[in-house]
C-alpha positions as CSV (number, residue, x, y, z in Angstrom):
1,M,-2.8,22.0,-4.8
2,L,-1.1,18.8,-4.4
3,I,-1.3,19.2,-0.6
4,T,-4.4,20.8,-1.1
5,A,-5.7,17.4,-2.8
6,L,-4.5,15.5,-0.1
7,Y,-5.5,16.8,3.0
8,G,-9.0,17.1,1.6
9,L,-8.6,12.9,1.1
10,G,-7.7,12.6,4.1
11,H,-11.0,14.4,6.0
12,L,-13.1,12.6,3.5
13,G,-11.8,9.3,4.9
14,N,-13.1,7.7,1.5
15,H,-10.0,5.3,0.7
16,R,-10.9,4.8,-2.8
17,C,-8.1,7.4,-3.7
18,D,-5.3,5.3,-1.6
19,P,-3.5,3.7,-4.3
20,H,-2.8,6.2,-6.1
21,L,-1.2,8.6,-3.0
22,L,1.9,5.8,-2.9
23,P,3.8,7.8,-5.5
24,F,4.0,10.6,-3.5
25,E,5.4,9.1,-0.5
26,T,8.8,9.9,-2.2
27,H,7.5,13.0,-3.0
28,P,10.7,16.0,-2.3
29,E,8.2,18.2,-0.2
30,P,8.3,17.4,3.0
31,T,4.9,18.5,3.9
32,I,3.4,16.4,0.6
33,R,4.3,12.9,2.2
34,K,3.0,14.2,5.3
35,G,-0.1,14.4,3.2
36,V,0.4,11.2,2.4
37,A,0.3,9.4,5.9
38,F,-2.1,11.6,6.8
39,S,-4.9,10.8,4.0
40,L,-4.0,6.5,4.6
41,L,-5.2,7.9,8.4
42,G,-8.0,3.9,7.8
43,T,-6.5,2.6,5.0
44,T,-7.5,-1.1,4.2
45,L,-4.9,-1.5,1.1
46,P,-2.3,-3.8,2.2
47,E,0.1,-2.2,-0.2
48,A,0.0,1.4,1.9
49,V,2.1,-0.6,5.0
50,P,5.2,-0.6,3.1
51,V,5.0,3.5,1.7
52,L,4.4,3.3,6.0
53,L,6.5,1.8,7.5
54,R,9.1,4.2,5.1
55,L,7.6,7.3,6.0
56,M,7.4,6.1,9.6
57,D,11.6,6.6,8.9
58,D,11.2,9.8,7.3
59,P,13.5,12.8,8.0
60,H,10.8,14.9,8.0
61,D,9.0,15.2,12.0
62,G,5.6,15.4,10.2
63,A,5.6,12.5,8.1
64,R,7.5,10.2,10.6
65,D,4.4,10.8,13.0
66,W,1.1,10.6,10.5
67,A,2.7,7.5,9.7
68,T,2.8,6.3,12.6
69,T,-0.5,7.1,14.1
70,T,-1.4,5.7,10.7
71,L,-0.1,2.3,10.8
72,G,-0.7,2.4,14.8
73,A,-4.5,2.9,14.5
74,A,-4.2,0.1,11.5
75,T,-4.9,-2.9,13.9
76,L,-6.2,-4.7,11.0
77,F,-1.6,-4.9,10.0
78,D,-0.3,-6.7,12.9
79,T,2.8,-8.3,11.9
80,P,6.8,-8.4,14.0
81,E,7.5,-5.2,10.9
82,I,5.0,-3.2,12.0
83,R,5.2,-3.9,15.9
84,A,9.6,-3.0,15.1
85,A,8.9,-0.1,13.9
86,L,6.5,0.9,16.1
87,L,8.6,-0.6,19.4
88,K,12.0,1.8,17.2
89,R,9.6,4.7,16.7
90,A,9.1,4.4,20.7
91,M,11.8,3.8,22.0
92,S,13.7,6.8,19.9
93,D,12.1,8.9,18.2
94,N,12.7,12.3,19.0
95,D,9.3,14.0,18.6
96,A,7.8,12.5,21.7
97,M,3.7,12.7,19.8
98,T,5.9,10.7,17.9
99,R,6.5,7.6,20.4
100,G,3.0,8.4,22.0
101,E,1.4,7.5,18.6
102,A,4.2,4.3,18.8
103,L,3.3,3.1,21.9
104,H,-0.5,3.6,21.1
105,G,-0.1,1.0,18.4
106,L,1.8,-0.9,21.1
107,T,-1.2,-1.3,23.4
108,W,-3.6,-2.0,20.7
109,R,-2.2,-4.6,19.0
110,G,-1.1,-5.8,23.7
111,D,2.9,-5.9,22.6
112,R,4.4,-6.4,26.6
113,R,7.1,-4.2,25.2
114,A,5.6,-0.9,25.4
115,V,4.9,-1.0,29.3
116,P,8.5,0.2,31.0
117,L,8.6,2.5,27.9
118,L,5.1,4.1,28.4
119,L,5.7,4.0,32.1
120,A,9.2,6.1,31.9
121,E,7.4,8.3,29.5
122,L,4.1,8.6,31.7
123,A,6.7,8.7,34.7
124,G,9.0,12.4,33.1
125,D,8.3,15.5,33.4
126,E,7.4,16.7,29.9
127,H,4.6,15.5,27.6
128,A,3.1,13.2,29.6
129,Y,-0.5,14.0,28.1
130,Y,1.0,12.8,24.9
131,F,1.2,8.7,26.3
132,E,-2.1,9.2,28.6
133,D,-4.1,7.8,25.7
134,A,-1.3,4.4,25.2
135,A,-2.4,4.0,28.9
136,R,-5.7,3.7,29.4
137,T,-6.0,1.6,25.7
138,Y,-3.6,-0.9,27.4
139,S,-5.4,-1.5,31.1
140,R,-8.4,-1.1,28.7
141,R,-7.1,-4.0,26.8
142,R,-5.4,-6.3,30.0
143,R,-9.3,-6.5,31.8
144,Q,-10.4,-7.7,28.7
145,R,-8.1,-10.3,29.1
């Protein structure tokens, strides 16, 4: 029932419940932690940032991926700590989708440290398509300057 509520809230995109989701970041069930990260996509709640930063280090691939996706897309929040967490995921995560989301978050923020990592991922034979959105974002941002 809890997982259904979390994903329902995430799909509705109504963030009035965001403060009530935060305590579930430590839930023992990995799908619940993933649901918290998913449901926070689009949040403007500053208190969600530390929760997402912690979930970016979650042992569960899905929770890490959604926390990285959510915080990467939350360009309203841009701190050295967030950029460092995104860079860490981009450099070392074992999941290609998570690395792609981290690079996308860095490129949205115009962080040039993403460029060599992005080029290396695009040159790879496997999963290069996970990184195409980040490359497009970086290219658009460069043209806007």
